[in-house]
C-alpha positions as CSV (number, residue, x, y, z in Angstrom):
1,M,-53.1,-57.7,15.2
2,S,-51.5,-55.3,12.7
3,Q,-48.0,-54.3,12.8
4,V,-46.9,-50.7,12.2
5,L,-43.5,-50.2,10.5
6,H,-41.7,-47.1,11.6
7,T,-39.2,-45.6,9.1
8,P,-36.4,-44.0,11.1
9,P,-36.1,-40.2,10.4
10,P,-33.2,-39.2,8.2
11,T,-30.0,-38.1,9.9
12,P,-29.0,-34.4,9.6
13,A,-26.1,-35.4,7.4
14,A,-28.4,-37.3,5.0
15,A,-30.8,-34.3,4.9
16,D,-27.9,-32.0,4.1
17,D,-26.8,-34.4,1.3
18,D,-30.3,-34.4,-0.1
19,L,-30.5,-30.6,-0.1
20,A,-27.1,-30.3,-1.7
21,A,-28.0,-32.7,-4.4
22,L,-31.3,-30.9,-5.0
23,A,-29.5,-27.6,-5.2
24,A,-26.9,-29.0,-7.6
25,R,-29.7,-30.5,-9.8
26,Y,-31.3,-27.1,-10.4
27,G,-28.0,-25.1,-10.5
28,L,-28.6,-23.3,-7.3
29,A,-25.8,-21.7,-5.2
30,V,-25.7,-20.3,-1.7
31,S,-26.5,-16.6,-1.8
32,G,-23.5,-14.5,-0.9
33,A,-21.2,-17.5,-0.7
34,R,-17.5,-16.6,-0.8
35,P,-16.0,-17.2,-4.3
36,S,-12.5,-18.7,-4.8
37,L,-9.7,-16.2,-4.5
38,P,-8.9,-16.1,-8.3
39,E,-12.7,-15.6,-9.0
40,Y,-12.8,-12.9,-6.4
41,V,-10.0,-11.1,-8.0
42,R,-11.7,-11.4,-11.4
43,Q,-15.0,-10.0,-10.0
44,L,-13.1,-7.1,-8.4
45,W,-11.3,-6.2,-11.6
46,A,-14.6,-6.3,-13.5
47,R,-15.9,-3.6,-11.2
48,R,-12.9,-1.4,-11.5
49,H,-15.0,1.4,-13.1
50,F,-17.4,1.3,-10.1
51,I,-14.5,1.6,-7.7
52,A,-13.1,4.6,-9.5
53,A,-16.5,6.3,-9.9
54,F,-17.4,5.6,-6.2
55,S,-14.2,7.1,-4.9
56,T,-14.6,10.2,-7.1
57,A,-18.2,10.7,-6.0
58,K,-17.2,10.4,-2.3
59,L,-14.4,12.9,-2.8
60,T,-16.7,15.4,-4.5
61,A,-19.4,15.0,-1.8
62,Q,-16.9,15.3,1.1
63,Y,-16.9,19.1,1.1
64,S,-20.1,19.7,-0.9
65,Q,-21.8,21.5,2.1
66,A,-18.8,23.8,2.7
67,K,-18.7,27.3,1.1
68,L,-15.1,26.8,0.0
69,G,-15.9,23.4,-1.3
70,Q,-12.9,21.4,-2.6
71,V,-10.4,24.1,-1.4
72,W,-10.6,22.3,1.9
73,Q,-8.8,19.3,0.4
74,V,-5.7,21.4,0.4
75,M,-6.5,23.7,3.3
76,T,-7.0,21.0,5.9
77,P,-3.5,19.4,5.7
78,L,-1.9,22.9,5.4
79,L,-3.7,24.1,8.5
80,N,-2.5,21.0,10.4
81,A,1.0,21.6,9.2
82,A,0.8,25.2,10.4
83,V,-0.3,24.1,13.9
84,Y,2.5,21.4,14.0
85,Y,5.1,24.0,12.9
86,F,4.1,26.4,15.7
87,I,4.1,23.7,18.4
88,F,7.0,21.5,17.3
89,G,9.0,23.8,15.1
90,V,8.8,27.0,17.2
91,L,7.9,26.0,20.8
92,L,9.8,22.7,21.0
93,G,12.6,23.8,18.6
94,T,12.6,20.7,16.4
95,K,13.3,22.8,13.3
96,R,16.9,23.4,14.6
97,N,19.4,21.3,12.6
98,V,16.7,20.3,10.1
99,P,17.3,22.0,6.7
100,D,14.2,23.2,4.8
101,Y,12.1,22.4,7.9
102,I,8.8,23.7,6.4
103,P,9.0,21.6,3.2
104,F,10.2,18.7,5.5
105,L,7.2,19.2,7.8
106,V,4.6,19.7,5.1
107,T,5.7,16.7,3.2
108,G,5.5,14.6,6.3
109,V,2.0,15.9,7.1
110,F,0.6,15.3,3.6
111,I,2.1,11.7,3.4
112,W,0.9,10.8,6.9
113,T,-2.6,12.2,6.2
114,F,-2.8,9.9,3.2
115,T,-2.1,6.8,5.3
116,S,-4.2,7.8,8.4
117,S,-7.2,8.9,6.4
118,S,-7.1,5.7,4.3
119,I,-7.1,3.6,7.5
120,M,-9.8,5.6,9.2
121,T,-12.2,5.6,6.3
122,G,-11.4,1.9,5.7
123,T,-12.4,1.1,9.3
124,R,-15.9,2.3,8.5
125,A,-16.0,1.0,4.9
126,I,-18.4,-1.9,5.7
127,S,-20.1,-0.8,9.0
128,G,-20.8,2.7,7.5
129,N,-22.2,1.4,4.2
130,L,-24.5,-1.5,5.4
131,G,-27.3,-0.3,3.2
132,L,-25.2,-0.6,0.1
133,V,-23.7,-3.9,1.2
134,R,-27.1,-5.5,1.8
135,A,-28.8,-4.1,-1.3
136,L,-26.2,-5.0,-4.0
137,H,-24.1,-8.0,-4.7
138,F,-20.5,-7.0,-5.4
139,P,-17.0,-7.9,-4.0
140,R,-17.0,-6.1,-0.7
141,A,-13.3,-5.4,-1.0
142,A,-14.3,-2.7,-3.5
143,L,-15.4,-0.5,-0.6
144,P,-12.1,-0.2,1.3
145,I,-10.1,0.0,-1.9
146,S,-12.3,2.8,-3.2
147,F,-11.8,4.7,0.1
148,A,-8.0,4.3,-0.2
149,L,-8.3,5.5,-3.8
150,Q,-10.3,8.5,-2.7
151,Q,-7.5,9.5,-0.3
152,L,-5.0,9.1,-3.1
153,Q,-7.0,11.5,-5.2
154,Q,-7.1,13.9,-2.3
155,L,-3.3,13.6,-1.9
156,L,-2.8,14.5,-5.5
157,F,-4.7,17.7,-5.0
158,S,-2.5,18.5,-2.0
159,M,0.6,17.7,-3.9
160,A,0.0,20.7,-6.1
161,A,0.1,22.9,-3.0
162,L,3.2,21.0,-1.8
163,V,5.0,21.8,-5.1
164,V,4.3,25.5,-4.7
165,I,5.7,25.4,-1.1
166,L,8.8,23.6,-2.3
167,L,9.5,26.2,-5.0
168,C,8.7,29.1,-2.6
169,F,11.3,27.8,-0.2
170,G,14.0,27.4,-2.8
171,V,13.8,23.7,-3.4
172,P,14.7,23.1,-7.1
173,I,12.8,20.9,-9.5
174,A,14.9,17.7,-10.0
175,F,14.7,14.3,-11.7
176,S,14.5,12.8,-8.3
177,W,10.9,14.0,-8.1
178,L,10.0,11.1,-10.4
179,L,10.8,8.8,-7.5
180,A,7.6,10.0,-5.9
181,V,5.5,7.9,-8.4
182,P,6.8,4.4,-7.3
183,A,6.8,5.6,-3.6
184,L,3.1,6.6,-3.9
185,V,2.2,3.3,-5.6
186,L,3.8,1.3,-2.8
187,Q,2.2,3.5,-0.1
188,F,-1.2,3.1,-1.8
189,T,-0.8,-0.7,-1.8
190,F,0.1,-0.6,1.9
191,N,-2.8,1.7,2.8
192,A,-5.3,-0.4,0.9
193,G,-4.1,-3.5,2.6
194,V,-4.3,-2.1,6.1
195,S,-7.7,-0.5,5.1
196,M,-9.1,-4.0,4.3
197,I,-7.8,-5.4,7.5
198,M,-9.5,-2.6,9.5
199,A,-12.7,-2.9,7.4
200,R,-13.1,-6.6,8.4
201,M,-12.4,-5.8,12.1
202,G,-14.7,-2.7,12.0
203,A,-17.5,-4.8,10.4
204,K,-17.4,-7.2,13.3
205,T,-16.7,-4.6,16.0
206,P,-17.9,-1.1,15.0
207,D,-16.5,0.4,18.3
208,I,-13.0,0.0,16.8
209,A,-13.7,3.2,14.8
210,Q,-13.9,5.1,18.1
211,L,-10.5,3.8,19.2
212,M,-8.7,4.4,15.9
213,P,-8.1,8.2,16.2
214,F,-6.1,7.6,19.4
215,V,-4.1,4.7,17.8
216,L,-3.4,6.8,14.7
217,R,-2.4,9.9,16.7
218,T,0.2,7.8,18.7
219,W,1.4,6.2,15.4
220,M,1.9,9.7,13.9
221,Y,4.1,10.8,16.8
222,L,6.3,7.7,16.2
223,S,6.5,8.2,12.4
224,G,8.8,11.3,12.3
225,V,6.1,13.6,10.8
226,M,7.2,16.6,12.8
227,W,10.8,15.6,13.8
228,S,13.8,13.9,12.2
229,I,14.1,10.2,13.0
230,D,17.6,10.3,11.6
231,K,18.7,13.0,14.1
232,L,17.2,11.2,17.0
233,T,18.5,7.7,16.2
234,S,22.0,9.0,15.5
235,K,22.5,9.3,19.2
236,D,23.4,6.3,21.3
237,H,20.8,6.7,24.1
238,L,18.2,4.5,22.4
239,P,18.2,0.7,22.5
240,H,19.0,-0.8,19.1
241,I,15.6,-2.5,18.7
242,V,13.9,0.9,19.3
243,T,16.1,2.5,16.6
244,V,15.3,-0.3,14.1
245,M,11.5,-0.1,14.8
246,L,11.5,3.7,14.4
247,K,13.4,3.5,11.1
248,L,11.4,0.7,9.6
249,N,8.0,1.9,10.8
250,P,5.9,1.8,7.6
251,P,4.6,5.4,7.5
252,A,8.1,6.6,8.4
253,V,9.6,4.7,5.4
254,Y,7.1,6.2,2.9
255,I,7.5,9.7,4.4
256,D,11.3,9.4,4.2
257,L,11.1,8.2,0.6
258,M,9.0,11.2,-0.4
259,R,11.3,13.6,1.4
260,Y,14.3,12.1,-0.4
261,A,12.4,12.4,-3.7
262,L,11.3,16.0,-3.3
263,I,13.7,17.8,-1.0
264,D,17.3,18.1,-2.2
265,S,18.6,18.7,1.3
266,F,17.3,15.4,2.5
267,H,20.2,13.0,1.6
268,A,20.4,9.3,1.0
269,N,22.3,8.8,4.2
270,Q,19.2,9.9,6.2
271,L,17.2,7.0,4.8
272,P,16.9,3.7,6.7
273,P,19.0,0.8,5.2
274,H,17.4,-1.0,2.3
275,V,14.6,1.5,2.2
276,W,13.1,0.5,-1.1
277,A,13.1,-3.2,-0.1
278,A,11.4,-2.2,3.2
279,A,8.8,-0.1,1.3
280,T,8.1,-3.0,-1.1
281,G,8.0,-5.5,1.7
282,W,5.5,-3.6,3.7
283,A,3.4,-3.0,0.6
284,L,3.3,-6.7,-0.2
285,V,2.7,-7.9,3.3
286,A,-0.1,-5.5,4.0
287,G,-1.6,-5.5,0.4
288,V,-1.6,-9.3,-0.2
289,G,-2.1,-10.2,3.5
290,G,-4.9,-7.7,4.0
291,F,-6.7,-8.7,0.8
292,I,-6.7,-12.4,1.8
293,Y,-7.7,-11.6,5.3
294,F,-10.7,-9.5,4.1
295,W,-11.7,-12.1,1.4
296,K,-11.9,-14.9,4.0
297,A,-14.8,-13.2,5.7
298,E,-16.5,-12.1,2.5
299,E,-19.8,-14.0,3.1
300,T,-20.2,-12.5,6.6
301,Y,-20.3,-8.8,5.7
302,G,-23.8,-7.3,6.1
303,R,-25.2,-10.3,7.9
304,G,-26.9,-10.1,11.3
């Protein structure tokens, strides 16, 4: 009578250890695995030329089918400003007691458009470019950052029209205009961070892109684009917490900084307290926090 010896099957843990050892022996790595945060930053910096070229190409192609072409980069926010001027400035009378209302309004529209467009395009950065994400290996954060950079380039085109408007309405050139540079750097950092947050959320739930126009429209009305937050909050009919939230609302902070830099009738006492600290804080929280939040899901983008 013969005896049959049965070797127990390896446990799942043992099988995983064997596979890991085999992969280590031949120098294999998991495809698309998330790198460490410092390595991810290095990979992203190495592709800085791709980010710049991709954003420029997107900007050029945006209006390639229109007969007026790149003129729409300036015309679109100007037409929006004209509509807001008629509705809010004329019909609702918000231009009363607001000096240089047209420069005030156009500055608000341009700066708000920079933030809203960065967030909107960032929401679709992954879900709208799945072919590119699945075909090439690169740090996925390059996509939302490049879309934010595209909107910055578009804003710079619009700023040329804004300068003409300021001069036409008697706003003099001043050294304070140089403050626009750090304000835009901080705003770009904030925009890119929020764009990365929305890119991760939009990659998992594409329907968010359909909801964002309503969220952004509500946010715009709360950001003092067409009306003066300082005039409203100077009255005592609002709770203190509402006043603080309105003044420290991130887009409102960046809009106020640009108005202070460019419009001589917009004085320092109209700015929220510690405005530069608030602008820097929002940029760091959104920029660093958004980058880490996006990086944590790096290996999931384009899967499924």
